[in-house]
C-alpha positions as CSV (number, residue, x, y, z in Angstrom):
1,M,0.0,0.0,0.0
2,K,1.3,3.4,-0.9
3,Y,0.9,6.1,1.7
4,K,0.6,9.8,0.8
5,L,1.3,13.0,2.7
6,Y,-1.5,13.9,5.1
7,D,-3.0,10.4,5.0
8,T,-4.8,9.5,8.3
9,I,-3.2,6.5,10.0
10,Q,-3.7,4.4,13.2
11,L,-0.8,3.1,15.2
12,I,-0.9,-0.7,15.5
13,T,1.9,-1.3,18.0
14,N,2.4,-0.7,21.7
15,K,6.1,0.2,21.1
16,Y,5.5,3.9,21.9
17,V,3.6,3.4,25.2
18,P,6.6,4.6,27.2
19,I,6.4,8.0,25.5
20,G,2.6,8.3,25.8
21,V,1.3,7.1,22.4
22,L,-0.8,4.0,22.7
23,K,-1.8,1.4,20.1
24,G,-4.9,2.7,18.3
25,T,-3.9,6.3,18.4
26,F,-4.6,8.2,15.2
27,G,-2.1,10.4,13.4
28,I,-1.4,12.3,10.2
29,I,1.5,11.6,7.9
30,V,3.5,14.9,7.8
31,E,6.6,13.7,6.1
32,I,7.5,10.8,3.9
33,Y,11.2,9.8,4.2
34,D,10.9,6.8,1.9
35,E,8.3,4.1,1.2
36,D,8.8,2.5,4.6
37,N,9.4,5.4,7.0
38,F,7.1,8.3,7.9
39,E,7.0,11.2,10.3
40,I,3.6,11.2,12.0
41,E,1.8,13.9,14.1
42,F,-0.3,12.0,16.5
43,I,-3.7,13.3,17.6
44,Q,-6.1,12.7,20.5
45,N,-9.5,11.1,20.0
46,D,-11.0,14.6,19.8
47,A,-8.6,15.4,16.9
48,Y,-6.5,17.8,19.1
49,P,-2.7,17.4,18.5
50,T,-0.9,15.4,21.2
51,G,2.3,17.3,20.7
52,K,3.9,14.0,19.7
53,V,5.6,14.0,16.3
54,F,8.1,11.2,15.5
55,P,9.1,8.8,12.8
56,V,7.5,5.4,12.5
57,K,7.9,2.4,10.2
58,K,5.3,1.2,7.7
59,E,4.6,-2.0,9.6
60,E,3.7,0.0,12.7
61,I,0.7,1.8,11.1
62,M,-2.4,1.2,9.1
63,L,-4.3,3.6,6.8
64,V,-7.7,4.6,8.0
65,D,-10.6,6.5,6.5
66,S,-10.1,10.2,7.3
67,S,-13.8,10.6,7.8
68,I,-13.3,8.9,11.2
69,I,-11.7,12.0,12.6
70,K,-12.6,14.6,9.9
71,S,-15.5,16.2,11.8
72,D,-13.4,16.5,14.9
73,L,-10.5,18.0,12.9
74,E,-12.8,20.5,11.2
75,R,-14.2,21.5,14.5
76,Y,-10.7,22.0,15.9
77,V,-9.5,24.0,12.9
78,K,-12.7,26.2,13.0
79,G,-12.2,26.8,16.7
80,N,-8.6,27.9,16.2
81,I,-9.6,30.3,13.4
82,Q,-12.3,31.8,15.5
83,Q,-10.1,32.1,18.5
84,N,-7.2,33.7,16.5
85,S,-9.6,36.2,14.8
86,K,-10.5,37.6,18.3
87,L,-6.9,38.4,19.1
């Protein structure tokens, strides 16, 4: 499977539990190093960023339908735009 920039993924390993990212956590591909290595920005269930961004291997993630988190992401982005416009 070929991954693309900004694809939505889900972590399928517990390898990153010690740094606070659990199996099942969603993320967005923000950098593609090669076909097997990606930089991922992980997000909470409510689509807010966790502040965790790090490289993972292809076998540690799976592609998911972005509609799973799309409404939460849109709400987050709209909230930030409204908040910034008040400044």
